[in-house]
C-alpha positions in Angstrom: -29.2 27.6 57.8 -28.1 27.0 61.4 -29.4 28.6 64.5 -26.0 30.2 65.2 -25.2 33.9 64.8 -24.9 34.5 61.0 -22.1 37.0 61.7 -20.1 34.6 63.7 -17.7 33.9 60.8 -18.0 37.4 59.2 -14.9 39.3 58.2 -13.7 42.8 59.2 -16.9 44.9 58.7 -20.3 43.3 59.1 -23.7 44.7 60.0 -27.2 43.1 60.1 -30.2 45.3 60.4 -33.7 43.8 61.1 -36.8 45.8 62.2 -34.8 49.0 62.6 -36.5 52.4 63.0 -33.6 54.9 63.0 -34.0 58.6 63.6 -31.0 59.6 61.4 -28.5 58.0 59.0 -25.6 56.0 60.3 -22.3 56.4 58.5 -19.0 54.5 58.5 -15.7 55.5 57.0 -14.0 52.3 55.6 -10.7 51.8 53.8 -12.1 52.3 50.3 -15.7 53.4 50.9 -18.0 55.6 52.8 -21.1 53.7 53.8 -24.5 55.1 55.0 -27.6 53.3 56.3 -31.1 54.5 57.2 -34.2 52.5 57.8 -37.6 54.0 58.9 -40.8 52.1 59.8 -43.9 53.4 58.1 -45.9 55.7 60.3 -48.4 57.2 57.8 -50.9 54.3 57.9 -50.6 54.0 61.7 -50.6 57.6 62.9 -53.6 57.0 65.2 -52.5 53.5 66.4 -51.3 52.9 69.9 -48.9 50.2 68.8 -45.7 50.7 66.9 -45.5 49.5 63.3 -43.1 46.7 62.7 -40.5 47.5 60.0 -40.8 44.8 57.4 -37.4 45.7 55.8 -34.0 44.2 56.6 -30.5 44.9 55.3 -27.0 43.7 55.6 -23.4 44.6 54.9 -20.5 42.1 54.9 -17.1 43.4 53.7 -13.6 41.8 53.8 -10.4 43.7 54.5 -9.8 44.3 50.8 -13.3 45.8 50.3 -14.9 42.7 48.6 -18.2 41.6 49.9 -21.9 42.3 49.7 -24.6 44.9 50.5 -28.2 43.7 50.6 -31.7 45.0 51.2 -34.9 42.9 51.7 -38.5 44.1 51.8 -40.9 41.6 53.5 -44.5 40.9 52.5 -47.4 39.1 54.0 -48.4 41.1 57.0 -46.3 43.2 59.3 -44.8 40.5 61.6 -44.7 37.8 58.9 -43.1 40.2 56.4 -40.5 41.3 58.9 -39.7 37.7 59.7 -39.4 36.8 56.0 -36.9 39.6 55.3 -34.9 38.9 58.4 -34.6 35.2 57.5 -33.5 36.1 54.0 -30.7 38.4 54.9 -29.5 36.1 57.7 -29.3 33.2 55.3 -27.4 35.4 52.8 -25.0 36.7 55.4 -24.3 33.3 56.7 -23.4 32.0 53.2 -21.3 35.0 52.3 -19.5 35.2 55.7 -18.5 31.5 55.4 -17.3 32.0 51.9 -15.1 35.1 52.7 -13.7 33.4 55.8 -12.6 30.4 53.6 -11.5 32.4 50.6 -14.1 30.9 48.3 -15.8 32.4 45.2 -18.2 35.1 46.3 -20.6 34.7 43.4 -21.3 31.1 44.3 -21.9 32.1 47.9 -24.4 34.8 46.9 -26.4 32.4 44.7 -26.3 29.8 47.5 -27.5 32.5 49.9 -30.5 33.3 47.7 -31.4 29.6 47.5 -31.0 29.0 51.2 -33.1 32.1 51.9 -35.8 30.9 49.6 -35.9 27.5 51.3 -35.9 29.0 54.8 -38.6 31.5 54.1 -40.8 28.8 52.6 -40.2 26.6 55.7 -40.4 29.2 58.5 -42.4 32.3 57.4 -45.9 30.8 57.1 -46.6 31.9 53.6 -44.9 35.3 53.7 -42.3 36.4 51.2 -39.7 39.0 50.6 -37.7 40.8 48.0 -33.9 40.6 48.0 -31.5 42.9 46.3 -27.8 42.3 46.6 -24.7 44.2 45.3 -21.4 42.2 45.1 -18.4 44.5 45.6 -15.1 43.5 44.1 -11.8 45.0 43.0 -13.2 48.1 41.2 -16.6 46.7 40.2 -20.1 46.1 41.4 -22.4 43.3 40.2 -26.2 43.2 41.0 -28.3 40.2 42.0 -32.0 40.6 42.7 -35.4 39.1 43.2 -38.4 41.4 43.4 -38.6 45.2 43.2 -36.0 46.4 45.7 -33.4 48.2 43.6 -29.6 48.2 43.0 -28.5 51.5 41.5 -25.1 53.0 40.6 -24.6 56.6 39.6 -21.5 58.8 38.9 -21.0 62.2 40.6 -22.0 64.0 37.4 -25.4 62.2 37.4 -24.7 59.4 34.9 -26.8 56.4 35.7 -24.4 53.4 35.3 -26.6 50.6 36.7 -30.3 50.2 37.6 -32.0 46.9 38.1 -35.4 46.2 36.5 -38.2 45.5 39.0 -39.8 42.1 38.8 -43.3 43.4 38.4 -45.8 43.8 35.6 -45.3 47.6 35.8 -41.5 47.3 36.0 -41.4 45.1 32.9 -43.7 47.5 31.0 -41.4 50.4 31.7 -38.4 48.3 30.6 -40.2 47.4 27.4 -41.2 51.0 26.7 -44.9 50.6 27.2 -45.0 52.9 30.2 -42.8 55.8 31.1 -41.6 56.4 34.6 -44.2 59.0 35.5 -47.0 56.7 34.3 -45.5 53.8 36.3 -45.4 55.8 39.5 -49.1 56.5 39.2 -50.1 53.0 38.1 -52.5 51.3 40.6 -50.6 48.0 40.3 -47.1 49.5 40.8 -46.6 47.6 44.0 -47.6 44.1 42.6 -44.5 41.9 42.1 -44.0 38.7 40.1 -40.9 37.2 41.7 -40.0 36.9 45.4 -38.1 34.9 48.0 -40.5 32.4 49.5 -41.9 31.3 46.1 -41.1 27.8 44.8 -40.6 29.4 41.4 -38.2 32.1 42.6 -35.6 33.2 40.1 -32.4 35.1 40.6 -31.5 37.8 38.1 -27.7 38.4 37.9 -26.4 41.5 36.1 -23.1 42.2 34.5 -20.2 43.7 36.4 -20.0 47.5 36.2 -17.0 49.6 37.0 -17.2 51.2 40.5 -15.0 54.3 40.2 -14.0 57.0 42.6 -16.9 59.2 43.7 -19.5 56.8 42.3 -22.4 56.1 44.6 -24.1 52.7 44.9 -27.6 52.7 46.4 -29.8 49.8 47.4 -33.3 50.5 48.6 -36.7 49.0 49.3 -39.6 50.3 47.1 -40.6 52.8 49.7 -38.1 55.0 47.9 -38.9 54.3 44.2 -42.7 54.5 44.8 -42.4 58.0 46.0 -39.4 59.6 44.2 -38.5 59.3 40.6 -35.1 57.9 39.5 -34.0 61.4 38.3 -35.0 62.8 41.7 -33.0 60.1 43.5 -29.9 60.7 41.3 -30.0 64.4 41.9 -30.0 63.9 45.6 -27.5 61.1 45.9 -24.8 61.8 43.3 -22.7 64.3 45.2 -22.2 66.1 48.5 -21.7 64.5 51.9 -23.2 61.0 51.9 -25.0 61.5 55.2 -26.6 64.6 53.9 -27.6 62.9 50.7 -29.3 60.0 52.5 -30.9 62.3 55.0 -32.3 64.4 52.2 -33.6 61.4 50.3 -35.4 60.2 53.4 -36.9 63.5 54.3 -38.2 64.1 50.7 -39.5 60.6 50.5 -41.4 60.8 53.8 -42.8 64.2 52.7 -44.3 62.5 49.6 -45.7 59.6 51.7 -47.7 62.2 53.7 -49.5 63.2 50.5 -51.4 66.4 49.6 -49.0 67.5 46.9 -50.6 65.9 43.9 -47.5 63.7 43.5 -47.0 60.0 43.7 -47.7 58.8 47.3 -47.4 55.3 48.7 -46.7 55.1 52.5 -44.3 52.2 53.2 -41.3 51.2 55.2 -38.1 52.8 53.8 -34.6 51.4 53.9 -31.5 52.8 52.1 -27.9 51.6 52.0 -25.5 53.9 50.1 -21.9 53.2 49.4 -19.6 55.8 47.9 -16.3 54.8 46.4 -13.4 56.9 47.7 -11.2 58.3 44.9 -7.6 57.0 44.6 -5.2 59.8 45.5 -2.8 60.9 42.8 0.2 59.7 44.7 -1.3 56.2 45.0 -1.3 53.5 42.4 -4.7 52.3 41.3 -5.3 48.6 42.2 -5.0 46.0 39.5 -8.3 44.9 38.1 -9.9 48.3 38.6 -11.1 48.2 35.0 -13.4 45.2 34.6 -13.9 43.1 31.5 -17.0 41.1 31.5 
């Protein structure tokens, strides 16, 4: 990774978010997508502190003119400043790799994998023992493919509430849910739900790559740090994100999640930084021809 701006070679739409504490969602109308972003530093543990909490989450969006590219969320660990540094290093390394790839017309999958590996090496070298999760969604011609390390999620849902894609958290609790030993409600109350088994910054880091899933009109893709999934269940997230204006959906998710973090309701409560990036696929108009490759064979 160089010391240059990681967005220097980035294509038409590129955003890098590090240590952001936004008051409301930001939204962009792109050629084939609506895109919304919201990131909030945790205040619940620091309500009486005179110093502002550093948001340990980072995020990035890099999209080409044809809509191909990546969306990413990273959740840093290792103490506030160190965690923020680790997540920023990770997304910067990823963005640099992907932006270079898109500028030169190279294979995006290779760039994403290289980005993970560069991020891992840079975090080990520069972040003083800190680590970070990294969740990435590759957007292509009518499909989305997840890549992840840790417990930040990639999730895709249809406007009728069908769950089309959900990554499995790299944690003992996440694996227990996947194996059927715990249900989601038990997992959300488990004392070790925040312990992860795989992270950027670890010499034994591994990248989990999912199959491509069709990204159809009105589907909503969501990437988030575990500040969301430790406080709202998957069914609650789907209900809020699947339809309606995207800005409203993201705002509602944030408000409900923050309400849970404040406790006192007898419901799961884990104060944490919260970062959401949502992408809604715009429907193809009846008068338009659907692009070739919109049905994906894997």
